[in-house]
PAMAR-437749 format. One line per field, with one value per atom (N, C-alpha, C): residue number from 1; residue in three letters; y, x, z. Coordinates in pm, whole numbers. Atoms other than C-alpha are relative to their C-alpha. Layout:
N
seq: NUM|...
type: Ala|...
c2: Y|...
c1: X|...
c3: Z|...
END
This chain:
119
seq: 1|1|1|2|2|2|3|3|3|4|4|4|5|5|5|6|6|6|7|7|7|8|8|8|9|9|9|10|10|10|11|11|11|12|12|12|13|13|13|14|14|14|15|15|15|16|16|16|17|17|17|18|18|18|19|19|19|20|20|20|21|21|21|22|22|22|23|23|23|24|24|24|25|25|25|26|26|26|27|27|27|28|28|28|29|29|29|30|30|30|31|31|31|32|32|32|33|33|33|34|34|34|35|35|35|36|36|36|37|37|37|38|38|38|39|39|39|40|40|40|41|41|41|42|42|42|43|43|43|44|44|44|45|45|45|46|46|46|47|47|47|48|48|48|49|49|49|50|50|50|51|51|51|52|52|52|53|53|53|54|54|54|55|55|55|56|56|56|57|57|57|58|58|58|59|59|59|60|60|60|61|61|61|62|62|62|63|63|63|64|64|64|65|65|65|66|66|66|67|67|67|68|68|68|69|69|69|70|70|70|71|71|71|72|72|72|73|73|73|74|74|74|75|75|75|76|76|76|77|77|77|78|78|78|79|79|79|80|80|80|81|81|81|82|82|82|83|83|83|84|84|84|85|85|85|86|86|86|87|87|87|88|88|88|89|89|89|90|90|90|91|91|91|92|92|92|93|93|93|94|94|94|95|95|95|96|96|96|97|97|97|98|98|98|99|99|99|100|100|100|101|101|101|102|102|102|103|103|103|104|104|104|105|105|105|106|106|106|107|107|107|108|108|108|109|109|109|110|110|110|111|111|111|112|112|112|113|113|113|114|114|114|115|115|115|116|116|116|117|117|117|118|118|118|119|119|119
type: Met|Met|Met|Leu|Leu|Leu|Ser|Ser|Ser|Asp|Asp|Asp|Lys|Lys|Lys|Ile|Ile|Ile|Leu|Leu|Leu|Thr|Thr|Thr|Arg|Arg|Arg|Leu|Leu|Leu|Ser|Ser|Ser|Ser|Ser|Ser|Gly|Gly|Gly|Lys|Lys|Lys|Asp|Asp|Asp|His|His|His|Leu|Leu|Leu|Asp|Asp|Asp|Ser|Ser|Ser|Glu|Glu|Glu|Ile|Ile|Ile|Ser|Ser|Ser|Thr|Thr|Thr|Gly|Gly|Gly|Thr|Thr|Thr|Ile|Ile|Ile|Thr|Thr|Thr|Val|Val|Val|Asp|Asp|Asp|Pro|Pro|Pro|Lys|Lys|Lys|Leu|Leu|Leu|Lys|Lys|Lys|Lys|Lys|Lys|Pro|Pro|Pro|Pro|Pro|Pro|Leu|Leu|Leu|Tyr|Tyr|Tyr|Arg|Arg|Arg|Val|Val|Val|Ile|Ile|Ile|Leu|Leu|Leu|Leu|Leu|Leu|Asn|Asn|Asn|Asp|Asp|Asp|Asp|Asp|Asp|Tyr|Tyr|Tyr|Thr|Thr|Thr|Pro|Pro|Pro|Met|Met|Met|Glu|Glu|Glu|Phe|Phe|Phe|Val|Val|Val|Val|Val|Val|Tyr|Tyr|Tyr|Ile|Ile|Ile|Leu|Leu|Leu|Gln|Gln|Gln|Ser|Ser|Ser|Phe|Phe|Phe|Phe|Phe|Phe|Asn|Asn|Asn|Met|Met|Met|Asn|Asn|Asn|Gln|Gln|Gln|Glu|Glu|Glu|Lys|Lys|Lys|Ala|Ala|Ala|Thr|Thr|Thr|Gln|Gln|Gln|Val|Val|Val|Met|Met|Met|Leu|Leu|Leu|Ala|Ala|Ala|Val|Val|Val|His|His|His|Gln|Gln|Gln|His|His|His|Gly|Gly|Gly|Lys|Lys|Lys|Gly|Gly|Gly|Val|Val|Val|Cys|Cys|Cys|Gly|Gly|Gly|Ile|Ile|Ile|Phe|Phe|Phe|Thr|Thr|Thr|Lys|Lys|Lys|Glu|Glu|Glu|Val|Val|Val|Ala|Ala|Ala|Glu|Glu|Glu|Thr|Thr|Thr|Lys|Lys|Lys|Cys|Cys|Cys|Ser|Ser|Ser|Gln|Gln|Gln|Val|Val|Val|Leu|Leu|Leu|Asn|Asn|Asn|Phe|Phe|Phe|Ala|Ala|Ala|Lys|Lys|Lys|Glu|Glu|Glu|Asn|Asn|Asn|Gly|Gly|Gly|His|His|His|Pro|Pro|Pro|Leu|Leu|Leu|Ala|Ala|Ala|Cys|Cys|Cys|Asp|Asp|Asp|Ile|Ile|Ile|Glu|Glu|Glu|Pro|Pro|Pro|Val|Val|Val|Asp|Asp|Asp|Glu|Glu|Glu|Asp|Asp|Asp
c2: 129|835|-13|40|838|-43|47|827|-129|113|539|-137|87|343|2|30|391|-39|70|313|-173|161|-21|-82|117|-122|21|-18|-28|-90|89|-205|-140|167|-513|-31|50|-523|-24|63|-530|-109|157|-791|-119|74|-968|-67|59|-966|-89|73|-1046|-144|120|-1346|-113|121|-1501|-70|105|-1754|-8|-30|-1707|-136|119|-2022|33|-27|-2046|-136|111|-2284|-5|35|-2411|-76|40|-2466|-83|95|-2754|-74|77|-2828|-167|170|-3220|-1|0|-3322|-118|106|-3499|-93|105|-3795|-23|81|-3892|-112|130|-4176|-102|100|-4464|-26|25|-4510|-111|174|-4803|21|13|-4860|-97|90|-5041|-40|26|-5252|-129|88|-5456|-107|100|-5799|-65|51|-5950|-153|155|-6264|-27|37|-6420|12|-43|-6356|91|-155|-6019|90|-70|-5801|110|-168|-5474|77|-155|-5259|-31|-32|-5372|48|-42|-5284|125|-124|-4964|59|-87|-4882|-41|-28|-4979|119|-123|-4743|123|-84|-4515|71|27|-4557|26|-7|-4619|99|-113|-4395|105|-72|-4151|69|19|-4209|58|-45|-4032|-127|127|-4285|-21|41|-4228|-9|28|-4264|-159|128|-4585|-84|61|-4698|-79|47|-4707|-88|85|-4881|-120|147|-5134|-101|103|-5226|7|41|-5223|-131|149|-5488|-111|79|-5645|-72|23|-5645|-54|20|-5669|-76|85|-5856|68|-121|-5534|119|-149|-5196|74|-85|-4932|117|-67|-4765|143|-106|-4525|-9|6|-4422|73|-65|-4370|-35|38|-4417|-132|172|-4779|-6|38|-4744|20|-22|-4559|-115|128|-4851|-115|61|-5085|-30|1|-4991|31|5|-4898|-165|129|-5278|-38|84|-5421|32|-72|-5183|-102|93|-5321|-142|125|-5692|-35|30|-5663|33|2|-5537|-63|54|-5745|-133|142|-6040|15|-63|-5856|-47|-3|-5879|-135|129|-6220|-6|-15|-6138|-34|54|-6288|139|-85|-5949|20|-1|-5934|133|-135|-5605|-19|16|-5584|169|-82|-5336|-36|21|-5295|134|-125|-5072|99|-49|-4752|20|7|-4746|114|-137|-4462|33|-8|-4331|117
c1: -41|3115|74|-9|3280|-88|136|2934|-32|-5|2869|46|-115|3159|-14|30|3096|-122|99|2730|6|-56|2854|47|-44|3082|-107|109|2828|-107|76|2569|49|-39|2768|45|-69|2911|-145|122|2557|-58|49|2464|36|-112|2719|-33|-6|2628|-163|136|2237|15|-18|2369|83|-99|2574|-113|89|2410|38|-23|2452|-8|36|2505|12|-16|2479|-19|-1|2472|-169|133|2106|63|-43|2168|-156|92|1914|14|-35|1876|-56|43|1880|-108|104|1561|61|-45|1710|-94|80|1522|18|-17|1431|73|-69|1635|-129|105|1397|-3|-45|1320|-54|57|1271|12|34|1136|89|-52|1308|-79|110|1105|58|-31|1158|-98|89|989|23|13|844|77|-42|997|-41|69|929|115|-136|1257|94|-46|1386|-101|123|1263|-23|108|1021|122|-147|1323|92|-115|1593|-43|91|1312|63|-7|1330|96|-177|1680|11|-93|1743|-28|35|1478|36|-95|1641|116|-120|1948|65|-30|1951|-56|110|1672|-37|35|1676|-143|144|1300|52|35|1208|-87|53|1083|-157|144|705|-7|27|756|100|-47|980|-80|69|758|-130|113|460|56|-103|698|24|-36|768|-102|97|426|-67|43|321|108|-75|601|-32|41|478|-157|139|90|0|41|118|127|-122|433|112|-100|615|-28|32|675|114|-41|827|88|-108|1164|29|-42|1190|-8|-52|1236|83|-77|1526|81|-117|1783|-17|-24|1835|148|-147|2207|-8|26|2117|-136|89|1828|105|-47|2052|99|-100|2316|-55|131|2055|-27|35|1930|124|-136|2323|3|-24|2357|-58|120|2048|-5|-39|2116|146|-129|2481|-16|-24|2422|-131|76|2125|64|-83|2343|88|-114|2632|-72|91|2348|-77|100|2222|-135|150|1902|-37|49|1729|-107|110|1569|33|-17|1503|-49|19|1524|-1|-41|1487|-77|5|1416|-126|118|1078|11|9|1069|-122|142|821|-67|110|514|30|28|568|-106|113|226|-8
c3: 19|-1980|133|-100|-1639|110|-73|-1448|-64|60|-1704|87|-33|-1550|134|-160|-1187|-4|16|-1243|-23|27|-1390|95|-124|-1136|126|-135|-876|-1|61|-1057|-12|21|-1117|130|-141|-775|132|-29|-634|-28|89|-900|67|-23|-798|174|-189|-368|-38|-10|-487|-3|38|-682|86|-101|-359|52|-115|-163|126|-123|185|57|-71|378|148|-109|747|113|-124|1076|50|-78|1197|128|-149|1566|18|-75|1679|89|-182|2070|-24|24|2072|142|-112|2280|100|-99|2577|66|-53|2675|190|-140|3051|-7|-18|3191|34|-65|3241|170|-146|3616|83|-59|3873|118|-187|4204|75|-98|4452|96|-102|4630|118|-140|4990|-37|-30|4993|142|-100|5297|23|-26|5470|188|-93|5787|132|-86|5962|50|-58|5939|58|-99|6234|-78|73|6153|41|-21|6344|-72|137|6092|-152|136|5820|-35|-34|5932|15|-56|6023|-148|140|5631|-64|67|5522|71|-88|5763|-95|61|5632|-133|156|5272|-85|55|5181|54|-87|5425|31|-57|5544|104|-128|5845|89|-76|6132|-46|31|6034|-143|179|5652|-5|34|5726|49|-74|5966|-101|126|5683|-104|87|5453|20|-90|5680|-2|9|5739|-130|131|5374|-45|15|5348|79|-99|5625|-42|76|5495|-98|159|5132|-35|60|5083|-51|44|4934|7|-26|4971|-70|123|4758|71|-93|4917|-91|103|4622|-134|177|4251|-2|37|4091|-143|179|3746|67|-45|3720|68|-80|3818|163|-121|4126|47|-24|4175|37|13|4146|103|-69|4325|185|-136|4661|45|-39|4627|20|-39|4621|158|-102|4900|156|-74|5090|38|4|5003|75|-47|5121|147|-113|5435|92|-66|5537|2|6|5454|136|-97|5662|157|-135|5974|-4|-28|5915|-55|61|5751|-135|155|5442|-74|23|5362|-162|127|4984|-54|35|4792|-160|139|4398|-81|76|4119|-105|114|3894|-77|81|3579|65|0|3621|-124|114|3352|-19|2|3183|-96|50|3068|-35
END
């Protein structure tokens, strides 16, 4: 009889454990989306000296002399040149800095940003 009581307790304890529904937390890593990117472009004009454009590219976009000269020639020959590709906030800031610096130095240099197509 005593062994029947022990078996009953053990089996009822086991049944109790089997019938419990265990709950847990599922951790899902969020998929981070890359921010949209923008090109900073310089636009050609007939008044801003080429040397000033090179200086802008070296100062604000950390280009070496050779790269800055290549971009300046693209601006001069094709009407515009890409200074760099950045997130929107950085592109807007760099564009604003270039425009302010050009204005402070009496040059009508135009700068703009355009979205990079994501394919």
